[in-house]
C-alpha positions as CSV (number, residue, x, y, z in Angstrom):
1,M,98.1,134.7,111.0
2,A,100.1,132.3,113.1
3,P,99.3,131.9,116.8
4,P,101.6,133.6,119.4
5,G,105.1,132.1,119.4
6,Q,104.4,130.2,116.1
7,A,106.5,131.0,113.0
8,R,104.6,131.6,109.9
9,P,104.8,128.6,107.6
10,R,106.9,129.0,104.5
11,A,105.6,128.6,101.0
12,A,106.1,125.4,99.1
13,G,109.6,125.1,97.6
14,S,111.3,127.4,100.0
15,V,113.5,124.7,101.5
16,G,116.9,124.6,99.8
17,S,117.1,120.8,99.8
18,P,118.7,119.1,96.7
19,R,116.2,117.2,94.7
20,A,116.4,114.9,91.7
21,T,114.0,114.3,88.9
22,N,113.4,110.7,87.8
23,A,112.7,109.4,84.3
24,N,109.0,110.2,84.7
25,G,109.6,113.8,85.5
26,K,108.4,113.4,89.1
27,I,110.5,114.5,92.1
28,G,112.3,111.6,93.6
29,L,113.8,111.0,97.0
30,T,117.2,112.6,97.4
31,L,118.6,112.6,101.0
32,N,120.1,115.8,102.1
33,H,123.1,115.1,104.3
34,E,123.2,118.6,105.7
35,K,122.9,118.2,109.5
36,G,119.2,118.2,110.5
37,A,117.7,118.8,107.1
38,T,114.2,117.6,106.2
39,L,113.2,116.6,102.7
40,P,109.8,117.1,101.1
41,V,109.7,114.7,98.2
42,D,107.0,116.0,95.8
43,A,107.4,119.5,94.6
44,S,103.7,119.8,93.9
45,C,102.8,119.5,97.6
46,A,101.9,122.8,99.3
47,F,103.4,121.9,102.7
48,V,107.0,122.4,103.4
49,P,108.1,121.6,107.0
50,A,110.5,123.6,109.0
51,A,114.0,122.1,109.2
52,F,114.4,119.6,112.0
53,R,117.7,120.1,113.8
54,P,118.2,117.2,116.3
55,A,119.3,118.1,119.8
56,A,123.1,117.9,120.2
57,W,122.6,116.5,123.7
58,L,120.6,113.5,122.3
59,P,123.0,111.9,119.8
60,G,121.8,108.9,118.0
61,A,118.6,107.1,117.2
62,H,118.2,105.5,120.6
63,A,118.7,108.7,122.6
64,Q,116.0,110.3,120.5
65,T,113.7,107.4,120.8
66,I,114.1,106.9,124.6
67,A,114.0,110.6,125.4
68,G,110.9,111.0,123.3
69,R,109.2,108.6,125.7
70,L,110.7,109.8,129.0
71,L,111.1,113.6,128.5
72,R,107.9,114.4,126.9
73,R,106.0,116.1,129.7
74,P,102.4,116.0,128.7
75,H,100.8,119.4,128.2
76,R,98.4,120.0,131.1
77,M,95.2,120.0,129.0
78,R,91.7,119.3,130.5
79,L,90.3,116.1,129.1
80,A,86.9,114.6,129.2
81,R,86.6,110.8,129.0
82,V,83.8,109.6,126.8
83,R,82.9,105.9,126.7
84,V,81.4,104.5,123.5
85,D,79.8,101.1,123.4
86,T,80.7,99.0,120.4
87,P,78.3,96.8,118.4
88,D,80.0,93.7,119.6
89,G,79.4,94.4,123.3
90,D,82.7,96.0,124.2
91,F,83.6,99.6,124.7
92,L,86.1,102.2,123.5
93,D,87.2,105.2,125.6
94,L,87.8,108.6,123.9
95,D,89.7,111.5,125.4
96,V,88.2,114.8,124.3
97,T,90.4,117.9,124.7
98,A,89.0,121.1,126.2
99,G,87.8,123.5,123.6
100,T,86.8,120.8,121.1
101,R,83.4,121.8,119.7
102,A,80.8,120.2,117.6
103,G,80.6,121.5,114.0
104,R,84.2,122.6,114.0
105,P,87.4,121.0,112.5
106,L,88.5,117.9,114.4
107,V,91.5,115.6,114.5
108,L,91.3,112.0,115.7
109,L,94.5,110.8,117.3
110,L,95.7,107.1,117.2
111,H,98.4,106.1,119.7
112,G,101.2,103.5,119.4
113,L,101.7,100.0,120.8
114,E,100.9,99.8,124.5
115,G,100.4,103.6,124.6
116,S,97.3,105.6,125.1
117,A,95.7,108.9,124.1
118,R,97.3,110.5,127.2
119,R,100.9,109.9,126.2
120,G,103.1,112.9,125.9
121,Y,103.3,112.9,122.1
122,A,99.5,112.7,121.9
123,L,98.7,115.5,124.4
124,N,101.5,117.8,123.0
125,T,99.9,117.3,119.5
126,C,96.5,118.3,121.0
127,A,98.0,121.4,122.5
128,A,99.7,122.3,119.2
129,L,96.4,121.8,117.4
130,A,94.6,124.0,120.0
131,E,96.9,126.8,119.1
132,W,95.4,126.8,115.7
133,G,91.8,126.4,117.0
134,V,91.5,122.8,115.9
135,G,89.8,120.3,118.3
136,A,91.2,116.9,119.0
137,I,89.9,113.6,120.3
138,G,92.2,110.7,121.2
139,L,91.0,107.1,120.6
140,N,92.3,104.6,123.2
141,F,92.5,101.2,121.6
142,R,90.8,98.4,123.4
143,G,92.4,97.7,126.8
144,C,94.6,100.8,126.6
145,S,92.5,103.4,128.5
146,G,93.5,102.1,132.0
147,E,90.7,99.6,132.2
148,P,90.6,96.1,130.6
149,N,88.1,95.7,127.8
150,R,85.3,93.3,128.1
151,L,86.0,90.8,125.3
152,A,88.8,88.3,124.7
153,R,89.9,90.3,121.7
154,S,92.0,93.4,122.1
155,Y,93.7,95.5,119.4
156,H,96.5,94.9,116.9
157,S,98.4,96.6,114.1
158,G,95.9,95.7,111.4
159,E,92.6,96.3,113.4
160,T,90.7,98.9,111.4
161,G,87.1,98.2,112.4
162,D,87.3,100.3,115.6
163,L,88.7,103.3,113.7
164,A,85.8,103.1,111.2
165,F,83.3,102.8,113.9
166,V,84.6,105.8,115.9
167,L,84.7,107.9,112.7
168,G,81.0,107.1,112.2
169,W,80.3,107.9,115.8
170,L,82.1,111.3,115.5
171,Q,80.2,112.2,112.4
172,R,76.8,111.4,114.0
173,N,77.6,113.0,117.4
174,W,80.0,115.8,116.6
175,A,79.3,116.7,113.0
176,P,82.8,118.1,112.4
177,S,83.1,120.5,109.5
178,R,86.3,118.6,108.5
179,I,88.1,115.6,110.0
180,G,91.8,114.9,110.1
181,I,93.6,111.9,111.6
182,I,97.1,111.4,113.0
183,G,98.5,108.0,113.8
184,F,101.8,107.3,115.7
185,S,103.7,104.0,115.1
186,L,101.2,101.2,115.4
187,G,98.4,103.8,115.2
188,G,99.9,105.0,112.0
189,N,99.8,101.5,110.4
190,V,96.2,101.2,111.4
191,L,95.5,104.6,109.8
192,L,97.3,103.8,106.5
193,K,95.7,100.3,106.3
194,W,92.2,101.8,106.8
195,L,92.8,104.6,104.3
196,A,93.9,102.0,101.7
197,E,91.0,99.6,102.4
198,E,88.4,102.4,102.1
199,A,90.2,104.3,99.3
200,D,87.6,106.7,97.8
201,G,85.3,106.0,100.7
202,A,87.9,107.4,103.2
203,A,88.4,110.4,100.9
204,S,84.8,111.3,101.3
205,R,85.0,111.3,105.1
206,V,88.5,112.5,105.9
207,R,90.3,115.6,104.6
208,A,94.0,115.0,105.6
209,C,96.1,112.6,107.7
210,V,99.5,112.3,109.2
211,A,101.3,109.0,109.9
212,V,104.4,109.0,112.1
213,S,107.2,106.4,112.3
214,V,105.0,103.7,110.8
215,P,106.3,100.0,111.0
216,C,104.5,99.4,107.7
217,D,106.2,96.1,107.1
218,L,105.5,94.2,110.4
219,A,107.6,91.1,109.5
220,E,110.6,93.2,108.6
221,C,110.2,95.3,111.7
222,A,110.0,92.2,114.0
223,A,113.1,90.7,112.3
224,R,115.2,93.8,112.5
225,M,114.5,94.3,116.2
226,E,115.5,90.7,117.0
227,Q,118.9,91.4,115.4
228,S,120.2,94.1,117.8
229,R,120.7,94.4,121.5
230,M,118.7,97.6,121.7
231,G,115.9,96.1,119.6
232,R,115.6,93.3,122.1
233,F,115.6,95.8,124.9
234,Y,112.6,97.7,123.3
235,M,110.8,94.4,122.7
236,R,111.2,93.2,126.3
237,R,109.5,96.3,127.5
238,F,106.5,96.0,125.1
239,I,106.1,92.2,125.6
240,T,106.1,92.5,129.4
241,S,103.1,94.7,129.2
242,L,101.4,92.6,126.5
243,I,101.9,89.4,128.5
244,A,100.4,91.0,131.6
245,K,97.3,91.9,129.6
246,V,96.9,88.4,128.4
247,E,97.3,87.0,131.8
248,A,94.6,89.4,133.2
249,K,92.1,88.0,130.7
250,A,93.2,84.3,130.9
251,A,89.7,83.2,132.0
252,R,88.3,84.5,128.7
253,L,90.9,83.1,126.4
254,E,90.0,79.6,125.3
255,G,92.7,77.6,123.5
256,I,95.5,80.0,124.4
257,D,98.8,78.3,125.6
258,L,99.6,80.6,128.5
259,P,103.0,79.0,129.3
260,R,104.0,79.7,125.7
261,V,102.8,83.3,125.9
262,R,104.8,83.8,129.1
263,R,107.9,82.4,127.4
264,A,107.7,84.9,124.5
265,R,110.7,87.2,124.2
266,T,110.2,88.6,120.8
267,F,107.3,90.1,118.9
268,R,107.2,87.0,116.6
269,E,107.0,84.7,119.5
270,F,104.3,86.7,121.2
271,D,102.2,87.2,118.1
272,D,102.5,83.4,117.3
273,A,101.3,82.5,120.8
274,A,98.8,85.3,121.5
275,T,98.0,87.9,118.8
276,A,97.3,85.4,116.0
277,P,95.1,82.9,117.8
278,I,93.1,85.6,119.7
279,H,92.3,87.6,116.6
280,G,91.8,84.8,114.0
281,F,95.1,84.6,112.2
282,A,96.9,81.4,111.4
283,D,100.2,82.5,112.9
284,A,102.5,85.4,113.2
285,R,103.5,85.3,109.6
286,D,99.8,85.4,108.5
287,Y,99.1,88.3,110.9
288,Y,102.1,90.3,109.6
289,A,101.1,89.7,105.9
290,R,97.5,90.6,106.4
291,S,98.1,93.6,108.7
292,S,101.1,95.5,107.1
293,S,100.1,98.7,105.5
294,G,103.0,98.9,103.1
295,P,101.7,96.8,100.3
296,L,98.5,98.7,100.3
297,L,99.9,102.3,100.1
298,G,99.1,102.7,96.4
299,A,95.4,102.7,97.2
300,V,95.4,105.7,99.6
301,R,93.2,108.5,98.3
302,V,93.5,111.0,101.2
303,E,96.3,113.6,101.4
304,T,98.7,112.2,103.9
305,L,102.0,113.3,105.4
306,L,104.4,110.5,106.2
307,V,107.0,111.5,108.8
308,H,109.9,109.1,109.3
309,A,113.5,109.2,110.4
310,E,116.3,107.5,108.4
311,D,117.7,106.1,111.6
312,D,114.3,104.8,113.0
313,P,115.4,101.7,115.1
314,F,112.1,99.9,114.5
315,L,112.1,100.2,110.7
316,P,114.6,102.6,109.0
317,A,113.3,104.8,106.2
318,S,115.4,102.8,103.7
319,A,113.0,99.8,104.3
320,L,109.8,101.7,103.4
321,P,108.1,100.8,100.1
322,W,109.4,103.7,98.2
323,D,108.0,102.5,94.8
324,R,104.5,102.7,96.1
325,I,105.0,106.0,98.0
326,R,106.6,107.8,95.0
327,S,103.8,106.6,92.6
328,N,100.9,107.9,94.8
329,P,100.4,111.7,94.6
330,C,98.4,111.7,97.8
331,L,101.4,110.7,99.9
332,Q,104.0,113.2,100.9
333,P,107.0,111.7,102.7
334,V,109.1,113.9,105.0
335,V,112.3,112.1,105.9
336,T,114.7,113.4,108.5
337,E,118.3,112.1,108.8
338,A,117.9,111.7,112.6
339,G,115.0,111.5,115.0
340,G,114.7,107.9,116.0
341,H,111.2,106.4,116.5
342,V,108.6,109.1,117.5
343,G,111.5,111.2,118.8
344,F,112.3,114.3,116.7
345,I,113.5,116.3,119.6
346,G,115.4,119.6,119.1
347,G,116.3,122.5,121.4
348,T,118.1,122.4,124.7
349,P,117.7,120.3,127.8
350,R,116.0,123.2,129.5
351,N,113.9,124.1,126.5
352,P,113.3,121.1,124.3
353,H,111.6,121.7,121.0
354,W,109.0,119.2,119.9
355,W,109.3,119.5,116.1
356,L,107.1,116.6,115.3
357,E,104.0,117.9,117.2
358,Q,104.4,121.4,115.8
359,Q,104.8,120.3,112.2
360,A,102.0,117.8,112.3
361,A,99.6,120.3,113.7
362,L,100.6,122.9,111.2
363,Y,100.0,120.5,108.3
364,L,96.6,119.5,109.6
365,A,95.5,123.0,110.4
366,Q,96.4,124.2,106.9
367,R,94.1,121.5,105.4
368,L,91.3,121.6,108.0
369,L,90.7,125.3,108.6
370,P,88.7,127.3,106.0
371,G,90.4,129.9,103.8
372,P,93.5,129.9,101.6
373,R,96.4,127.8,102.9
374,S,98.8,130.7,102.4
375,A,96.9,132.7,105.1
376,R,97.7,130.1,107.8
């Protein structure tokens, strides 16, 4: 049964979206231009999301994106902060939601660029999972928990070692019956890259994943954001925070040209001056090429829901690697016509509906909880 206030999920194939069959007989991407429709791409997938109807009072991608950041009031959940020491002498802070129990299904949450595990989208997802009886633990990337990390290195879009380390720690200390992972934006790229790198090894450790608004082509994302006024607005906000973190650790950063870092106005400039040299890349181009998850998607072996909006201002859905996505039966894309970047807000100003959190939690609960999926 569904929890109070939660509609029972519909069976696969119940959404009346038009679909097209390609030459191989597989279901291909056909965008439904009915207002607010969502599109499951592969008919064999058991999950069909509820239709997303974007809020009329938030027209356009930027309204959805900005409101997603400003209007998400984090669910008032009790959290326990757990600090885990890493093998290289640093630490990672985990936020454990109340009700999370050892030996039960568990979801690990990965936040976005300059976010944290206590952002609204993360805590709202934890609350939605809790309604299904699924525990959640948020991983704060290095330097994102409110306290600077100890080492010169920090986190970046392609850093998967910390994710692998935390998964091992969870298996030893929590022994979850099943593990799921959800990654938002940068966290989604980290997730997809790790899934591809580990391939069958990841499939033996993780049951299901969700990746939301993933900039899976970092070079393309950086270039597109330089080309628009709003893209430059978003970059300034991120880069101001990133520069402050570099300056706070200036004494530990040998060989970094701080004046050049301070002059950065785009992702490419900052990554050339800071991200690449701090983390062992030749330059921003090398960093983007080695850290983008898009070219690796064919190797993913874990059932994964890809949620993306056609109008995502960071990387539109049209720029996703559809050849690799369509050819991998483990990947189920759900594309909405609107929604912005980690937006997906419906409802009214007085009663907004957080479609993303509800659908992601439903997808993961169906796969992590015991019993037939149709009973969820």
